[in-house]
N, C-alpha and C positions, 0 to 999 in steps of 0.2 A: 558369429556362427559359421561364416564362410571359412574362416581360418581353421576352425575346429574340424569342419567337414573335409576341408582340403588336406589336413593332417591325417585324418582317417584314411582318405584315399591313398595318400603317400605310403602309409603302412601296408594297405592292401596291395598296392602296386609292387612294393618291395618284397613282400612275403610270396606273392604269386610268382614273381620273376625269379627269385632265388630258388624256390622249390622246383620250378619247371626247368630253369636253366641247368641247375646241377643234376636234377633227376633225369633230365633228357639227354645227357651226354652219350648214352648208349645209342642214340639215334644216328650218330656219326658212322656207325657200322653198317648202315642201310642206305638205300637210295634217298635222294633229296625229297621225294614226295612225302615220305613219312615225317620228315622235319617240317615241311610246309604244313602238314596236317596238325602237327603239334603247335606251330605258330598260330594257326587258326584258332585252336582251343585257347591258347594264351591270350590272344586278342579279345576273344569273346569274354573271357573272365575279367580282363581289364575293363572292358566297357560295362560289364555287369556291375563291377565294383564302383565305377564312376557314377552310375545311376543310383546304386544303393547308398553310397556314402555321401556323394556331393549333390545328388539330385539332378545330374546332367544326363539327359536322355538323348535319343537318336531318332531322326526321321529321315528315311532314305527315299528319294524321289527319282524315278527313272530306273533304268536297268541296263546292263551290259548284255546285248543280244549275241555278240560274237566275241570270244576271248582273244582272237587274233587281231588286236588293235593296240594303238598307242593311247594310253590314258594320260591326259595332261591336266593336272590339278593345281588349283590355288594352294598356297602353302602358308599357313598361319602359325602352326604349332606342331608339337609332337603327336597330337591327336590323330591326324590323318595318316601318319606312318604306322600307327597302331591299327586304325580302323580298316585300312585297305587290306590288311592281312586276313580279315574275315569277310569283307564286303566283296572281294574279287577272288576269282578262282586261281589259285597258285600264282600270285602276282610276282613279276620280276621288277623290283623297284630300283631305279637309278639313284645311287647315293655317292657321297664323297668317298674317295679312296681312304682318306684318313680315318674314317669310321671303322674300317676293318681292323684297326689296331686296338680297338676297345675289347677287353676280355669279354667273352661270352657273346656280346652283341656282334662283334666282328666274326667270331668263329661260326655262329649260326648263320650270319648273312652269307658267308662263303658257301656253307653247306647247302643253303637254299638257292644258290645261284643268283643272288642279287647282282646288279650291274654296277660295279664300282668304277668311277672315273677319276683321273688325275686332272684337275682343272688347269694346272700349269702346263700341261702337255700340248695344248692348242689343238691343231688339226689331228694329231696322232690320237688324242683322247676321243675325238669325235669318231674317228674310224674304229677305234676299239669299242666304243659304245654301240655303234651301228652293228658291228659284227656280233657282239653279245646279244643285242636286241633281236637280231635275225634268228639266232639260235633259240631264244626264248619263244618267239612267235611260232617257229617251226615245231616247237614242243607244245603248242596250244596254250601258251601263257600270255596274258596281257602285259605290256611293258608300261610301267608307271613312271612318269617323269614330272618334276615340278619345274615349269618353264622359266620361272624367275631365278631358279638356282638356289634360293635361300628363303628363309622365313620372312614374311612381311607383316607389319602391324596393320590391323583393319583401317582402311582409309588411306594408307600410304600410296603414293604414285606407283603405277605398275612399271616393271622393268624386265621385260621378256627378253631372254637370251636367244641367240641365233641357233644354239644347239638343237632345239626342238624342231626348227625348220629343216635343218640338215637331216635329222632322223626321219622326218615325214617324207622328205624328197627321196631318200635312199630306200626306205622300206616299202613305200607304195602301198600302204594299208590305211584304213580309216583312222582318224584321230578323234577320240571321245573327250570333249572338254568336261571338266568337273568343277563345280562351284560349291562352296559351303561357307559356313559362318563360325567355324570352330574358334576363331580368335576372340570371339565375344565371351566364350565360356571357359576355354583352357588358356589361362593367362599365367604362364610360368607355374609357380607353386599354387596360385589361387585357381580354384575350380568353382565356377558360378553355376547355380541351379538354372535349369531351363532345358531347351531342346536344341541340340546341334542338328541343323538340316544340311544334308549333303545331296546334291542334285547332279545326276548324270544327264548331260545335255545331248542333243541330237549329234550324231557323228558328222565330222567333216570328211567328205569323201576324198580319196587320193586324186592327184592330178592337178591341183592348184599350183600356181607359181608360188615361190617362197614369200613374195610380198603379199599376195592375196591370202595365203594361208596364215601368215602372222597377223595380218589385220583382222581376219575372221576369228581366229582363235582368241585374240585379246578382247575383241568386242564381245564375244559370247561369254567368256569367263568373267570379265569385269562387269558386264551388264547384269548377269545373274548373281554375281557375288554382291553387288550393291543392293540388289533387291533382297537377298537373304540376310544381309547385315541389317537392313532397315527392319525387316520382319523380326529378326532376333533381338534387336534393341528394344522392341516393344514387348517382347515375351519373356525376357530373362528375369531372374529374380533380383532383388535388391542387393547392393554391394555392402552387406553387413557381415 
């Protein structure tokens, strides 16, 4: 049953994406806010289809009180890159520069002002990320970053990269940690029934040392993630 429902979701995802990506090319003639609004609608349709076909719902806990913040999220799957487009106001998501070469995805990411970084560029990449993030914050947009830099499997040891600490130190704005359990339900092709819980934790105020910040960020995200993974393990549907 899971394979069938996952296949139905894949069809839904493909149809919605093709229709909106091709049909939305005219948005490139207008400011990025219109494209961001279109991405919000696309993400809501994807999450609706995920619930309708695979039985995978969403529970959001906490809120973002001020958009001028760094949002630092655990990264398990593609789900969160979709969900943040409708859970956050006009997010500027930090992503790998190589993703900009993907047709449509890359085009729209550029148009929406997403923050692409070249990980091989070292300190130069951090400076570029900081400058782009400052422009996004000045425009009232939250900056979304995945501190581990790549997807992790649920239960894998954490591996937080120093880029998030550099961003926090340079921008001098609060950082909102985000925990969730999407990895239990969005597992590559397989989509399992249940409820993905995403939790916006209390902001970490600016002014901490890099060491204090990294320790606090990891403790908050990993502690809440472990709790949500345990909660999700007991609530998700059977693997059939």
